[in-house]
N, C-alpha and C positions, 0 to 999 in steps of 0.2 A: 503493500499498498503507500502510496505516496504521501509528502509531507501534505498536499493540496488537498486529496482525498480525506485524510484523516481531519483536516481542519474545517474541510465541510460537513465529514460528520457529527463532530462536535459542535458548530454553528447550527446545523437542523435541529440536534437536540437543545441545545439552548433557547432556540426561536421556539420551539415546541415547551418546554418550560417556563417561558416567559408567557406565554399564551393562558397557560392553563393556569397559572398564578392570576393573572387577568382577569380570569371567569372565573375560578373558583374561591379567591381568595379576593375579589372585587380591588385589585391593587392597580396602582396607575401603571403605565408601561414602565417609568422610570425606577418604580420602586421594585417591580418586577426584574426588572435587570439587575440591581442594585442586589435584588437578595439570591437571586442565581449566581453572580460573579464572585461574592462572598460565602459561598456557601462551601462548607467541605463535599458536599456532590459534585459543586463544580471542581473541586482539585481532583477528586476522582475522576470525574467526565474527561478533563484535560490529561490524565497518566496513560498512556497509551498502552502501559503495562496491565492496567487494569481490566481494559476491554471494553470496560463500561458504554464505551461509545459503541458497541457493537448491539446494544441493546436498545428495545423498543422506548420511543419517549415515556410511555405510561410508566414502562419500568422504575426509569431514573426517574419518572417525576414522584413515585413511589419512598423511593430514597430522601428525595428533598424533604417531600412532606413527613416523613419520622421523623429526619433532621430540626425541622421548623417545630415542630409540637414541645 
């Protein structure tokens, strides 16, 4: 997998996570991005060794939800 492909997969998951937060938690766009980018889930998602970027957005969101509780 190339670096560009990896970045695309991570960015796609981030986009979905932000959308979920905006819909489920009634967050603003900026607050949702802030929550994602400052989360442990994002650090795991960004680490290619975890393979989390291969998982569905819903699966990754379950990690973020658990972290935010």
